[in-house]
N, C-alpha and C positions, 0 to 999 in steps of 0.2 A: 788362847785356844779359840779356833774358829769352828763353829758347827753349822750344819745346814740340815734342813728337813723338807720333805716333799709330801704332798697330800696323796700322791700315787707313786707307784714304783717307776723308776726312771734311771737311765744312764746319763751321767753328766760329766762335764769337764770343768775344771776350776783353775784359776790363776790368782795368786796372792802377790801383790807388788808392795814393797816397802820402799818408799821414796824419801830420801833425806837430803836436805839442802842446808849448807853451812858455809862459813867463811872460806873453808878450804875447797869448796866445790859441791858436787852433787853425786850421790850414789843411789843405785837402784838394785834391790835384791828381789829376785823372783823365785817363787815356788809354784809348781803346777802339777796337776795330775788328773786322773779319771777315777770315777767312783760309781758304784751301783747303789742307788738309794732304794730302800724298802719303804713302803708307805707308812708315814707317821713316825718313823724312827730316826732320831737325830744321828748324824754321822760327822765325825771330826775330820776336818780338811787338813789342818796343819797346826803345829805347835811351834811358835817362833818366839825367841827371846831377843829383846833389843835394849840397847842403852840409848837413852834420849838425853842429849846434852843441851844445857841452857843456851839460848840464842839460835838454835837450829830449828828449821821447819821440818816436820816429819808427818808423812801421810801414809795410811794403809789403804790400799785399793784391792777389792776382791771382785773378780769377774767370774760369772757362771755361764757355761756354754752347754748347748745341746748340739752335738756334731760340730759344725763350723759356725753355727749361729749363736751370737752372744745373747743370752737371755736377760742378764741384769748386771749392773755394776754398782758396788757399794763403796763409798769413800768415807774415811774416818780420820780425824787427827789422832796421832799417836798419844797414848796415855802418858801422863807425867809421873 
């Protein structure tokens, strides 16, 4: 589960990318949306379930936007 929080009320966009590379090729799954953040209150972006196979490279990328402007990008290795 991915959560975000803002110090002040804001409208934001988000995009979650799940990138998997393995012997059979590469796949990319994207979820995106918009949300209204209330100051100091966590908000769930997405709930995603994934299978991670031995020998594959898996990365989760989360981008946050304000309008068309990208505010921040987070990258994580997928949990095993």
